N, C-alpha and C positions, 0 to 999 in steps of 0.2 A: 764387253760388259762394262756398264757405267756404275760406279759406286759413289755414294756421297762421302764427304769427308768423315762423317761419323763412322762409316763402315770400315775405315782403315785405322780407327782409333782403338783403344783397349776397351771401350764401352761395349756392353752387351747389347746395345740397341743399334740396329742396322736398318737401312732402307732396303726395300725389296725390289729386285728386278722383276718385271712383270711377265708372268705371274709368279715365277720362281727362278732362282739363279741358274739351275741346271735341269731343265726339263726338255730332253731331246725329242725329236720326232720318232714316233713308232709307226711309221708308214707301212712297214712290212706287215703289221698286224691290223691295218686298216684304221689306225688311230693317228690322224695328222695333228701334231701338236706344235707345229711351227719349226723354224730353222734353229737347230741347237747352237749353231755358230753365231747367230745374230738374234738373240732374244730381244724383244722390244724393251726398252729401258724406261724406267719411271724416275721422275725427279720430284722434288718438293713443290715445284711450280706447275708441273704438267702431269695430268693423270695418264694412265696407260691408254694407248690408242686401241680402240676396238679392232678386233681381227676376226677371222673366220671361226675361231674356236674360243675366243675370250670376249667377255663383256667389259665395257669401260668401268673403271673403278679407280678411286683415289689411291694415292700412294699409301702404303701401310708400313708400319715398323714391326720388326720381329724381335722378340725378346728370347734370350737363351732359355731353353727349357731344362728343367731339372730332371725330366724323365729321360732315361737312356733310350736311344733309338736303336733298333736292331740293325745288324750289319747289312741286311739285304736292302735297306733303303739307301742304296749307294748314291743316288742322284741328289738327295736332299742335303742341305747344309747341316752338318752334324750338330745336334743339340738345339735346333730351332724348330718351333712350331708356329707357322704363320697362317692364320685364316685369311681367306680372300678368294678372288676369282680363281676357279680351277676348271679344267676340262672335265670330261666324263668321269674320270677317276677322282676319288676323294683323297686329297692330300692335306686335309685340315687337321684340327685338333682331335686326333683319333688315336686310340690305343692300338698300336700295331703289334699284335701278339699272334701272328699268323701261324696256324697249324699247317697251312698249305705249303709252307716252306719245306716241310718234310717231304711232301709229295713231289715238289718240284726238284728237289736235290737228291732224292733217293729213288733209284730205279726199282728197288725191291718194293717200296711202298706203292709206287705207281702201278707196278704189275699186279700186286696183291689186290689193290682196289679195282683194277680193270677186270681181273678174273672174277671177283665177287659180283661186280655189277653185271657182267655178261651172263654169269650163271643165274643171277636173279631174274634178268630180263628173259633169257631163253626158257626158263622153267615157268616163271610167274606170269608173264604176259599171256601166253596161250592158255595156261591153266585158269587164270582168273576170267579171261574172256569166255572160256568154255563154261565156267560156272554161271556167268551172267546169261549166256545164250541158253543154257539148259533151263534156268529158272524162268526167263522171260518168254522163251519161244517153245519150250517143250513141256511146260506145265500150264494147265488151265488156271486162269486167274482165281477161280473159286477154290482150287486145291492148293494154292500157295499159303502155307501156314505162316505163323509168326516166326518160326525158326527160319523159314525160307527168306522172309523179308530181312532178317538180321544177316544171314549169310550173303544175300544179294548186296546189301549195303557195304558189307566188309569186303567183298570181292571188287566192288566199284572203287572203294578207297584204295585198296592195294594196287589195282590195275592202273589207277591214275598216277600213283607214285612211280610205278615201273615205266610208264610212258615217258618219264623225264630222264631216265638213265642215259640216253644218248648225249645229253648235255655234259654229264659228269665223265662219261667215257672219253669224249673229245677233249675235255680239260686235262684228264690224266695222260692221254696219249700225246698231245702237243704241248702240254705244260704251260698253257695260257688260256684265259677265258676270252673267246672270240666275240662274244655277244655284248649287247648294250647293257646299260645299267637297268633299264626296265625289265629286260629278260632275266638279269641277275636277281632282281628283287622278286619277280614273278615266279621263277622256278623254285626258289627256296621257300617262298610263301606257300605255294601249292604243296610242296613236300611237308611243310609243317601242318597245314590244314588236315591233310590226310593222315599224318601221324596221330594228331589228336582224335580224329574221327575213328581210326582203327581201334585205339585203346578204349575209347568210350563205348564203341559197339561191343567189343569183347567183354567189357565190364557189364553191359546190359545183358549179354548172353549168360553171364554167370549169375546175375540176379534172377533172370528168368528161370534158369535151371534150379536155383536154390528154392524159389517159390514152388516150382513144380514138385520138388521132393519134400520140402518141409511143410508147405501149406497147399496141398493139391487142390482143395476145393476153392480156396481163395484165388489160386492161380487160374482155375478154370473160369471163375467169375469175372476177373479183371483182364484176362488175356485176350483182348479183342484187337483185331487188325487196325481199326481206326485209332485206338489209343496208342498202339505201337508206332504207327506212322507219325503221330504227333510227337511222340518221344524222340523218334529218329530225327525229325526235322529240328527239334530243339538241340539235339546233340550236334548236328551239322552246323547250326547257327553258332553254337558255343565254340566249335572248332574254328570257324571262320574268324571270330572275334579274337580268340586266344592266340591265333597265329600272326596277328598284326605286328608284334615286335620283330618277328623274322623279316617282315617287309621293311619296317622302318630302319632297322639297324644294318641291313645289308648294303654294302657299297663296293665299288670297284677300286681296288688299290693296285698301284703299279710300281715297278722298279725299273726306271729308265735305263740303268746301266746293264741290266740283264734282259731287257726287252720282253717282259711278260707282265700280265695283269691277272689279278685274282678277284673272285667274288667272295668277300669276306665280311664277317660281322664287324661293325665299326662302332665302338663305344667310346664316348668322349671322356668318361671317367670310370674308374674301377667299380664305383657304386652301380652304374648302369649295367655293367657286365654281370655283376653279382645278381642284380634284380632279374635280368633277362634269363640267365641260365638256371637260377633257383626256381623261378616261376615255371619254366619249362619242365624241370625235373619233378617238382612237387605236383603240378596239375596233370602232367602227362604220364606220371609213373607212380609216385608215392601214394597219392590218394586213390587212384583207380585200383592199384594192386592191393591196397589195404582192404578195399571193398571185395575184391576177388578172393583174397585169402580168407576173409570172413565168411563169404558165401560157401566156399568149398569146405571149410572147417565145419560149418553147419550141416552140409550135405553128408560128410563122413560120419558125424555124430548121429544123424537121423537114420542113416542106412545101416548102422552097425547092428548086425544080427537080423536084418530084415531082407525080404526078397524084393528084388527090383526087376521089373519086366525087361526081357532080353533086349528089345529094341531101345527102350528107355535107357538101359545101361550103356548100350552102344553109343547113343547120342551123347550121354553124359561124359563118357570117356573121350569122345571126339572133341567136345568143347574143352575138356580138361587138357587134352593134348595141344589144342590151339593156344590156350592160355600159357601153358608151360613153354612152348616154343617161342611165343611172343616175348615172354619174360627173359628167356635165355638169350635171345638175339638183341634185346633192347637194353639189358642190364649194363653191358660194357659202355654203351653210348652215354647213359646217365651217370655212370661212374666217372667218365671223362668230364661230364658237366660239373660234377662235384669237385673234381680236382681243379678245374678251371676257376670255379668260385673260390676255392681255398687259396689258389695262387694269387688271386686279386685281393684277398683279405690278409695274406701273409706279407712278410717283408724280409729283406736280406737273403740269406742263403736258403731259407725255407721256401721263399717265393720262387727262387731260381730252380730249385729241385722240382717243385710242383709244376712249374711252367714247362720244364722239359718233359715231365711225365705226361701231361695232358696233350702236349703237342705231338709226342710220339704215338699216343694212343688214338687220337681223333680220327685219323684216316681209316685205320682198320675197323674201329668201332662204328663209324658212319656207314662204311661199305657193308659191314655185317648186318646192320639194321635193315638194309634194303632186302636182305634175304628173308626177313620176317614177312615181307609182302608176297613172297613166292611160295612159302611153305604150306599154306592152308590147302590149296588144291591137291597137293601131294598127300596130305592127311586124309582128305575126302576119299581119295582113291583107295587107301589102305582100309579106311573104315567101311567102305561100301562092300568089300569082300566079294561074295559070289554074285552080287548084283551086276558086276561088270560083265560076267559071262552071259547072264540071262537077259539083261536089258541093253547091252551095248552102249551106244552113245547117250542113251536116255538114263543111264544109271544114276546120275546126280539127281534128276527129277524123281526117280523112283525111290532113291534113298531118303530124300527129304520129305517126300509124301508119306513115307512109312515111319519116319523118325522125326516127326514135326515137333515133338515136345509137348503137344497138348495131352491132357488127361482124357481118357476114353469117356465118351458120353454113354452112360449106363442107365439101365432101368431103375426105378425106385427101389425094387427089391435088391438089385445088385449093389446100389449105393448103400443101402442099410447093411448089407453083408460086409461091404468094405469098411464101414464105420466100426463094425464089431471087430474086424480084422485089425484096424488101427489101434483099437483099445487093447488088443491082445499082442501088440508089438509085432505084427506081421504084415506091415503095409506093402501093397503091391502098386508100383507106380506105372502108369501107362506110358504111351508114347509121347 
């Protein structure tokens, strides 16, 4: 290793060995980073020589960082942050506040995460595929109601998330991320897209149910498949755009001394971390659930002392169960987000306590959130009741054909009678 005279002085400015003083080879994990014993040297007169994994770059100086570095970054010069050419992993000016350290050092955390993910995949994948198959292949296009379209899109979003579970199970099992940076970004981006899509669709289901109960005639007038398809397309487009930060901020971070790498959010400043996690929690949780709570509060007020059609009641209870399960399984994840934001805004002992709290909770909360993608098919089975015995594999199709959420089309005399019933506080809501 060649150091400039300044490197041996008491000055905080040092010349950098190309591309970093101690960056050993991780060939065992398929990441060749050069010979750790003979790293290419840089001097003030000669730039770093290009190699198979590095690009040519002029010599850089590194100033001592005031940010404390975690102990797991054992291969880096303590107290230094040096931007410059790096291999696939990002070792630049990035806040290393990894919650994955808990997963990598705690066998209990790893096993808990693996169990949750396996359970979600084993239940949710066949369940959501069955829902998609039932609606697309067992129902006539003309009989697919608005509710069917919503349930179909929700099952597709949940199924897409569960298809990604093998990546996380491998990570927890072998305690390293085997794949490229592109896969790292892509996997987490798709997870985030489908997280946004799921909550937006559940919010739309709640609004639909609220209109069917509180404004049945308005609901019947505007509840058209063509309009719902446009709304769903808009929600998916919004999910695709809102998930972009998950793609931008994900990087591969590595610890050469321990020979593993992780796919981790990488924020250059605390402000960016606050923006990222605050936006995620507000847009994907606070706002949608405020709408959902408002909808179901309206439903409860409108239905107090009134009769509700049996199947309409069953559909409403099913959607309420979907909402409650989604909330229960996602609340811990967003609580961890809030703790992480608070830790970035705090200082001293408070920041340390909050940092430990969110790092300890991130693993379990994230794995628990995956269960939300597997629970809906189970709820459909319980809601279908006797239809399973009478309809067999077609029970999903039969259930949603009969519990579509549309208000019955009635004769003029029946509509007049219903209007009188509404006036007398005895509303009966159809399917």
